[in-house]
C-alpha positions, 0 to 999 in steps of 0.5 A: 031821344033825349030828356029835354031841350038841355040835351041832345046826342052826339055826332057819335051817337048819330053815326052809330044809329045809321050804322046799326040801321044799315046793318040791320038793313043787310040783315032784315028789312030796309023799312027802318025809322028809328034804333035802339043806340046803346050809349056809355050812359044809357039806350037812345031811340035814335030816328032814321031819315032814310035807309036803303038796301044797296046790295045783298051784302051792303045798305047805307042809312042817314040821319041829322043831329037833333036839335037841343038848346046850345049853339052847336054847329052840328045840329041838323048836320046830316050824319051819313053810314055806309055798311059793306059785309066782307069776308072776315078781316082782322076784326069784325067792325072795321071803322074808316071815314068818308067824305066830310070827315076830318083826317088828323094832322097833328100829334097830340089828339086822341087819334094817330095822325093819318086817321080819320077823326073819328074819336075813340068812343064813337068808334067804340060805340059803333064796335059795340052795337053791331058786333054781335050782329055780324054773322060768322065769318064776315066782317063789317066795313063801316064808312062815316060821310057827313056831306056838309062837313067840309064847310061846318068844318070852317067854323069849328077849331077843326083846322087849327088843329090840323084835323083837316077836309072836315069835322070831327065824329065826337062824344064821350057820353053819347049825349050831348049838353050845353056849351057849359058842358064838360064836352065844350071843354074838352073839345078846346083843351086840345089846343094844350094837347097839340101844342104841347105834342108839336113841342111848342114854346112861348104860348098864347092864350087868349080869350077868343077869335078877336084876340087871335087876330090881334096876336098874331098881328102884333106879336112873333108867333105862330097860329099854333101857339095861340090857344084860345080859352073862350069863356073858361079861363080858368078850366084853360089855365088849370090843365095847362098848369097840370099839363106842365106848362107853368108859364105863358102870355095872357093876351087880349082886349081889356074888357075881356080880361079885366074880369080876372083881376076880379077873380072872375075865371068864367068870363061869360057875361051871363055869369057875372061882369064886374068890369066896371067895378074892376075898372073904378078900383083900381082907377081909385087905387091910382088916384083918380078922384070921385067925378072921374070916378063917377064918370067911369061909373056911369060908362057903358064899355071898357073902352069908354072908360079908357078914354076917360083915363086918358083925358086925365093921363092916367090910363097906363098906371091904371092898365098896368095895375090891372095887369098886376092884379090878373098876374096874381090872381093867376099866382094864387090860384094856379101857381102860374107865372104870367106875362099879361098883355092888355090891348084895345079893339085896335091891339094898341098896348095899353100895359107896360108888361110886355117884357118877352116881345117888345 
């Protein structure tokens, strides 16, 4: 399997393992408990849950994605490969999808519209691991299915990206790492690629699901114009700039966006906080006295801080100061122009910098 509790295997690796096991079952014995999968990084031993020869030229195998230290919705998910040997048909390995594997409906992704969402690296892995085993004059038709894929897809970004009816078979190295990894970043940056492919203007970047919900409630935009950054605000802004997006709106709850005013571009709480200190700094700049600053310091949440500032008629001024600081930080680091919209948990506007939408 893999080296430690912080790594697992990708859906692409499991799909490859099942394909390999089914291929071996056709050629040799169906009693297969483990296979050696060659990935772009190294060879991995993958346990096979069940493998059955269905006929002299077909077999299927199933395996589960192993558990590792990450809130990955595909952990423990069963992946099935059905392999059938047919007369040679254009290429040695023909890969398609079945139940629970998503279908691409929008441009901008790595796979063309209309194809099953089995990404390029998993496709290459399946082909590389099977090609040498296929008898002369034959092709192997590989169908990947994920029985629970439709249900799991609701918990992913697939519906937003226009991937319908299931999840994607992913992986760039064959090895899955925790959410701080490149794999997670690659999954969220595809939102930008889809928006560009659809030629969408007036993009709105938000921290997450709450921000998206509030943005759709308050702004005259479509769901496709909303880009979720997760905690990786800096990464997403940098990728937007690389792709020629120089101006957009940054919308969200002040408790999340305020961190950017302090130069904290990874907003995960365990990485850095600073919300209290940033709020106190801007309150002081706007003229709050020592007693107010002490009250802010003793507050548990940004919403509590806003209540204190509202009582002394400083809430709007402080929110404007924070929004300006966010813009300046982003201009300095990424050379981006932002319209910053800060809201509370009800979606009420907190600052005045909303010219593009009001």
